[in-house]
C-alpha positions, -999 to 999 in steps of 0.1 A, spaced: 106 422 -483 111 391 -504 142 383 -484 124 386 -451 96 363 -464 122 338 -476 139 337 -442 106 332 -424 97 304 -448 130 287 -441 126 291 -404 91 277 -405 103 247 -426 130 239 -401 106 242 -372 82 218 -389 110 193 -396 122 195 -360 88 188 -347 83 159 -372 117 144 -362 107 142 -326 70 135 -328 58 100 -324 22 106 -336 11 84 -366 -2 110 -390 -16 83 -414 -37 68 -385 -45 99 -364 -48 126 -390 -35 162 -390 -57 176 -363 -48 151 -335 -11 151 -345 -12 189 -345 -22 189 -309 5 163 -302 32 185 -319 20 216 -300 22 197 -267 57 184 -277 70 220 -282 55 232 -249 69 202 -230 104 206 -243 103 243 -237 93 238 -200 121 212 -196 147 235 -211 134 264 -188 137 241 -158 99 243 -151 79 215 -135 61 190 -158 25 202 -159 7 203 -193 -24 218 -176 -8 253 -176 -16 253 -213 -53 244 -210 -62 273 -233 -44 256 -262 -65 224 -265 -101 212 -264 -112 184 -241 -115 158 -269 -79 164 -279 -64 166 -244 -49 131 -245 -30 139 -277 -17 172 -264 -6 156 -231 12 127 -247 30 152 -269 38 173 -239 52 144 -219 73 133 -249 87 168 -253 94 172 -216 113 139 -215 134 149 -245 146 181 -229 142 176 -192 172 188 -171 194 164 -152 200 188 -123 177 198 -94 149 205 -88 137 180 -115 162 152 -118 158 121 -138 138 96 -116 157 68 -99 192 83 -103 221 69 -122 208 83 -155 180 57 -158 143 60 -155 116 39 -138 84 47 -157 64 41 -189 34 56 -206 7 43 -230 -23 58 -246 -48 46 -271 -83 34 -277 -96 2 -261 -129 -17 -266 -132 -46 -243 -100 -58 -227 -64 -51 -236 -31 -57 -219 1 -36 -218 32 -59 -215 65 -46 -203 98 -65 -203 132 -48 -202 130 -17 -224 102 -31 -245 65 -21 -242 36 -34 -263 -1 -37 -261 -23 -66 -272 -60 -70 -277 -72 -99 -254 -109 -96 -261 -108 -92 -299 -131 -62 -297 -105 -36 -309 -73 -19 -298 -55 12 -312 -22 24 -298 -16 61 -302 15 66 -282 38 45 -260 71 53 -243 96 37 -220 117 59 -196 143 34 -185 143 -4 -183 122 -28 -162 150 -45 -142 156 -82 -141 147 -85 -105 115 -84 -84 101 -49 -82 67 -35 -75 49 -22 -106 21 3 -102 -3 17 -128 -23 49 -127 -52 55 -151 -51 91 -162 -80 89 -186 -106 64 -197 -140 52 -183 -130 16 -174 -105 1 -150 -67 -4 -151 -49 -30 -129 -16 -48 -127 -24 -84 -132 12 -97 -133 42 -85 -113 77 -92 -127 94 -123 -113 120 -148 -123 92 -173 -131 78 -150 -158 110 -136 -172 106 -104 -153 76 -93 -173 49 -69 -160 13 -70 -174 -12 -42 -170 -48 -49 -180 -73 -23 -192 -110 -33 -190 -135 -12 -209 -170 -22 -197 -192 -4 -222 -200 -9 -259 -177 10 -282 -141 21 -276 -128 48 -253 -96 68 -250 -72 56 -223 -39 69 -209 -20 48 -184 11 59 -165 32 30 -152 61 31 -127 82 7 -106 105 9 -76 142 10 -82 159 -13 -57 187 2 -36 218 -19 -30 225 -22 7 203 -14 37 176 -39 29 196 -71 26 184 -102 44 206 -117 71 231 -142 57 221 -179 62 244 -208 54 229 -237 34 235 -267 12 219 -284 -18 226 -320 -28 214 -326 -63 213 -358 -84 202 -364 -120 211 -378 -155 224 -351 -178 232 -351 -215 252 -321 -227 240 -291 -206 217 -284 -177 214 -255 -152 205 -259 -115 188 -228 -101 187 -221 -64 165 -192 -51 155 -189 -15 146 -224 -5 136 -234 -40 156 -256 -64 148 -260 -101 165 -276 -131 165 -260 -165 173 -281 -196 197 -263 -220 209 -288 -246 209 -325 -253 183 -350 -241 159 -340 -214 171 -344 -178 159 -375 -160 161 -390 -125 163 -356 -109 162 -354 -71 175 -328 -46 176 -320 -9 180 -285 4 189 -274 39 190 -237 48 180 -207 27 197 -186 0 191 -151 13 181 -122 -9 215 -105 -8 247 -107 -28 268 -137 -18 292 -164 -28 280 -199 -38 304 -228 -41 299 -261 -60 316 -295 -58 311 -324 -82 307 -357 -63 299 -379 -93 298 -375 -131 323 -374 -160 318 -338 -171 323 -304 -154 302 -284 -129 306 -246 -125 289 -217 -109 274 -198 -139 258 -169 -118 263 -158 -83 233 -143 -65 229 -105 -72 203 -78 -78 204 -85 -116 192 -121 -112 169 -117 -82 194 -132 -59 195 -166 -76 224 -189 -80 228 -208 -113 251 -239 -115 258 -254 -149 264 -291 -155 283 -298 -188 285 -334 -201 308 -336 -231 302 -372 -243 275 -384 -267 252 -399 -241 239 -390 -207 256 -397 -173 247 -397 -137 257 -366 -118 257 -358 -81 264 -322 -71 269 -304 -38 261 -267 -37 270 -247 -5 270 -211 6 
């Protein structure tokens, strides 16, 4: 009998360690009861994934009370993501082994924002009334190209909206805002997703074009062409001065080949980036001036 009890004790310890290794619930902040529901959900979610069942925490409603539902669900989602199958009928979203979603849950009093860039997610309190993050997870990366981000409020009494879509101007950062109108905090869960662009099929028609750029450069500057917009980014040395440009045509949203020719200037001019999905179909031309002072440059960019 002692041997059997010992085996059971060892098994239980391993089970607890396994749950603790995968759980992302902060026991110091949330306490043992809330994290217990999280861990229970984690085990059920990973079990459903391994058994190739659909993701639906509600089949276990008898295991949690309404006030702890958000903790059980976040644990279930984390467990399901850890063990979900990569074969039909429940493949990883978006294909290619990457995901296109994120989740956040916590307590909000006033206004808070969820900020996503690349594979990073964070929340910030924008009203100073109080914010508590209980769980956050990224399933894939927010790509460095323009995609449509959507947010779905799963729980919470206030409103959730996307206040900033990712673009080249904001470093491909998405911002989702949670607004809680009443006094006191409430529990929120937000599911976020974005489209994954498909290469081919949606490309714009090719259009030839030309940019004639002039300016004084010291060390390094980048000329960025996107659509019918031209901008100049200072990289090193003194600030750019005397910048002018003229553009004819339109750089289409499709992969292409951009050429550059230096008309005037002592340094070198090269195409740093060709337009592609990764850079939102922008062309980047770098001007490098090697000497200790600035010089006049005239550059022709064609495609």
